[in-house]
Residue, then its C-alpha position, 0 to 999 in steps of 0.5 A: m715472153s710474148k704478151k697474151k691477148y685477153d678478151f678484157s683489160p684492166n679498168e674496162f667495165v664488163v657485165y657478168p651475168a649473175h652480178g651485172v656491171g663490174k670493173v676489171v681491176s687486174i689480171e693476176t696469176q694464182d697457184i691452184a693445186g700446183f697449176e698457175l691459173e690466170m684470173f680477171v679480178i673484177s670489182f663490183e663496187k656497189d655490192k662491195m664484192t670482188l670476183r675472180v674469173p679464170t681468163d680462159k673461162a670468162t666468155d664461157v660463163g657469159m662475161r661480156a663487154l658493155a652493151t654497144p649504144d645500138v643495144v642500149s637504144h634497142a633496150m630503150k625501144t623495148l621499154r617503150g613497148k607494151a608489157k607482155v604478161k603471160k597467163a602462166m602462174w606467178s611462180r613460173r613467170a617469176q622464174e622466167y624473169e629471174q632467168k632473164i635478169n641473170s642472163g646478162d642480156l640487156i634486152a631480156i632485162a629491159e623486157v622484165v622492167r617493161d613487163l613489171h613496171r607499174q604506174d602509180d594508179q595501177r594495181e599493187q605489186s606483190y613483194s616478189e614482183r617488186q623485188l624482181y622489178e628492182a633487180a632488173l631496173e638496177r641492172l639496166t640502170r647500171e649498164i646504161a650509165a656505164v655505157a653513156g659514161n653518166d652517173e646512175n641518176a641520169a640513167a635512172a631519169e632517162i629510163d623513168s621518163v621512157l616508162v612514164g611516157r609510154a603510158a598513154 
């Protein structure tokens, strides 16, 4: 029997759109309704969660490898940009932010962080704004840390210095 080529392999970090960075723990076969189904077993350590994704559906659901260093630097450049806040109602904007966060697209996530970031002296953030900001920031931090092979504190410090530095 020839060994199948998979898109992802065990011990590899991957990004699952709705959950962010996880690690492929193994590839296992499960018997489901008489069919053998191969699954990637993905662990999201921070969330104490394990996800099983059929190997043939992984890319369809948007699972992807970690961003390349190029994409990370593009995301950092995005953070340096000026916040773009649409005049739409908050509920509409909140929906857009949520879609960007769950898209798994690092640049879109960076846009949410940029647009919702507040300096200490700026107006207060609502609870929902803060939640979206923190969710986006956490996704961004985890992926940048995983790409750089650093811990999250180092990535958080790097992101923070970019955000604070852009307020000139």
